[in-house]
C-alpha positions in Angstrom: -63.8 83.0 81.5 -62.9 79.3 82.1 -62.4 77.4 79.2 -61.4 73.4 79.2 -59.2 71.7 76.3 -58.9 68.3 75.6 -56.6 67.8 73.0 -55.5 64.2 71.8 -52.0 62.5 73.7 -52.9 59.6 76.6 -55.1 59.9 79.4 -54.6 57.3 81.4 -56.6 58.2 84.5 -59.0 60.2 84.2 -59.7 61.1 87.9 -57.5 63.9 88.1 -59.8 66.2 85.7 -62.7 66.2 87.9 -60.7 68.9 90.4 -60.2 71.2 87.2 -64.0 71.2 86.4 -65.4 73.7 88.6 -66.8 76.8 87.3 -65.9 76.0 83.3 -67.0 78.5 81.3 -67.0 76.0 77.4 -65.2 72.9 76.7 -63.0 72.7 73.2 -61.9 69.0 72.4 -58.9 69.0 69.5 -59.3 66.0 67.2 -58.6 63.1 69.2 -59.6 64.8 72.3 -63.1 64.0 71.7 -62.2 60.2 73.1 -61.5 61.8 75.9 -64.8 64.0 76.3 -66.7 60.8 75.4 -65.5 58.7 77.8 -65.9 61.5 80.9 -69.4 61.4 79.1 -69.2 65.7 78.4 -70.6 66.8 75.4 -68.0 69.4 74.4 -69.0 73.2 73.3 -66.9 72.9 70.0 -64.6 70.9 67.9 -62.1 71.5 65.9 -59.0 69.6 63.8 -58.2 67.9 60.7 -59.7 64.6 62.2 -56.8 62.6 60.7 -56.3 60.8 64.5 -60.0 60.3 64.9 -61.7 57.4 64.9 -64.6 57.9 63.1 -67.6 56.5 65.3 -66.3 59.2 67.8 -66.4 62.3 65.1 -69.8 60.8 64.1 -70.9 60.5 67.5 -70.7 64.4 68.4 -71.8 64.5 65.2 -74.8 63.9 65.5 -75.4 65.6 68.2 -75.0 68.6 66.4 -71.8 70.2 67.7 -70.4 73.0 66.2 -67.4 71.1 64.5 -64.1 73.6 62.9 -62.4 71.2 60.1 -59.2 72.2 58.7 -57.0 70.5 56.2 -54.4 68.2 57.2 -51.5 70.3 55.6 -52.0 73.3 57.9 -49.4 75.5 59.9 -51.3 75.0 63.1 -51.0 72.0 65.5 -54.7 70.9 66.4 -54.0 71.8 70.2 -53.1 75.7 68.6 -56.2 75.6 66.8 -58.1 74.4 69.7 -56.4 77.8 71.7 -56.8 80.2 68.8 -60.9 79.8 69.2 -60.3 79.7 72.8 -59.2 83.4 72.6 -61.6 84.1 70.4 -64.5 83.0 72.8 -62.6 84.7 75.6 -60.9 82.6 77.8 -58.7 84.0 80.8 -58.5 80.9 82.7 -57.5 78.1 79.9 -56.5 74.2 81.2 -55.3 72.0 78.6 -55.9 68.6 78.8 -54.5 65.7 76.6 -51.2 67.8 75.7 -48.5 65.8 77.7 -48.1 62.7 76.0 -45.2 60.4 74.0 -44.2 62.9 71.3 -41.8 64.9 72.6 -41.9 68.1 70.0 -45.0 68.3 70.9 -45.0 68.2 74.7 -42.6 71.0 74.5 -44.3 72.8 71.8 -47.5 72.8 74.2 -45.3 74.0 77.3 -43.7 76.7 75.5 -47.4 77.7 74.1 -48.3 79.1 77.7 -45.6 82.1 77.4 -47.7 83.1 74.8 -50.7 83.0 76.6 -49.6 84.1 79.7 -48.3 87.3 77.4 -52.2 87.7 76.1 -53.3 87.6 80.2 -54.4 84.1 80.2 -53.3 81.8 83.1 -53.2 78.3 81.3 -52.2 75.4 82.2 -51.2 71.7 81.2 -52.5 69.0 83.1 -51.9 65.5 82.9 -52.3 62.5 85.9 -49.0 63.1 87.4 -48.1 67.0 86.1 -49.6 70.7 86.2 -47.5 73.4 84.4 -47.5 76.8 84.3 -45.8 80.1 83.5 -45.4 82.7 85.6 -44.1 86.5 85.2 -44.9 87.7 88.9 -46.7 86.3 91.8 -48.5 82.4 92.3 -50.1 81.0 95.5 -50.1 77.6 95.6 -52.5 75.4 97.8 -52.0 71.6 98.9 -50.8 69.0 101.1 -47.5 69.3 102.7 -45.0 67.0 101.1 -46.2 68.0 97.9 -43.5 68.4 94.6 -43.1 71.2 93.5 -40.1 72.1 90.7 -39.2 76.0 89.7 -37.3 76.0 86.1 -36.1 79.3 83.9 -38.0 79.7 80.8 -36.1 83.0 79.9 -32.3 83.5 80.3 -32.7 84.5 84.0 -35.3 84.8 86.3 -34.5 87.3 89.4 -35.6 87.8 92.6 -37.3 84.3 92.9 -38.6 84.1 96.3 -39.9 80.1 97.3 -42.1 80.9 100.5 -44.0 78.1 102.6 -41.5 75.2 101.3 -39.1 72.8 102.4 -36.5 74.4 100.6 -37.4 78.2 100.5 -35.7 80.9 98.3 -35.1 84.4 99.2 -34.0 86.8 96.1 -32.3 84.4 94.0 -31.6 84.6 90.2 -31.7 81.0 88.5 -30.8 81.0 85.1 -31.6 78.8 81.5 -28.2 77.1 81.2 -27.4 75.6 84.3 -29.5 76.8 87.3 -31.8 73.7 88.0 -31.4 74.0 92.6 -35.3 74.9 92.9 -36.1 71.0 91.1 -38.0 68.9 93.1 -39.0 71.7 96.1 -41.5 70.3 98.5 -44.0 72.2 100.5 -44.1 72.6 104.1 -46.8 74.0 104.4 -50.5 73.9 102.8 -50.4 77.1 101.5 -47.2 78.3 100.0 -46.0 81.4 97.5 -43.9 82.3 94.4 -42.6 85.8 93.4 -40.5 86.6 91.1 -39.0 90.1 89.8 -38.3 89.6 85.9 -38.3 87.0 83.6 -40.4 83.5 82.8 -40.8 81.0 85.1 -41.9 77.6 84.8 -44.2 76.2 87.9 -44.3 72.1 87.7 -46.4 70.8 90.4 -45.5 66.6 89.8 -46.3 63.1 91.7 -44.9 59.7 91.3 
């Protein structure tokens, strides 16, 4: 089940969203993420949050459409995005695309990036996406499709990632090891072919597709 989640970080260019919308089963807006759905002309299936950062007219716009809303107190343990993720898991999500989760608040962005690991352990493929980045965490294999010259960085999330093999890249690796405390040789790698593969034997690895 594929779920799209809109969180509240700024999105300046919505053109990237379309490529992720195919086959979507549900759309969830988290608090101020409603403005992104509205800008795209999308009616979400669910809305969650404490609504402390939402323009009242946007909230009223969706209330008038009778979209299910889950409101929470401002003083709570979870972020609004986390509330959306919890709902997505309740719905049975196996593929989760997170828009509006990369923003000016580094603490929120880092927490959202780390949350990808929790989702991976639950069997969910999750991607944190904005107009310049697509971030995910893997523990085994990933096939990438793109254009020759696309930038891809692979960074360790666990203390050690072993057996890293990169094929289809300008700077391939074979059975390499990266550690969290200093091995960053795989930053800004480049696709040499339109299809590339990443395999690891142990650990957790960030795969970050970026563009300038």
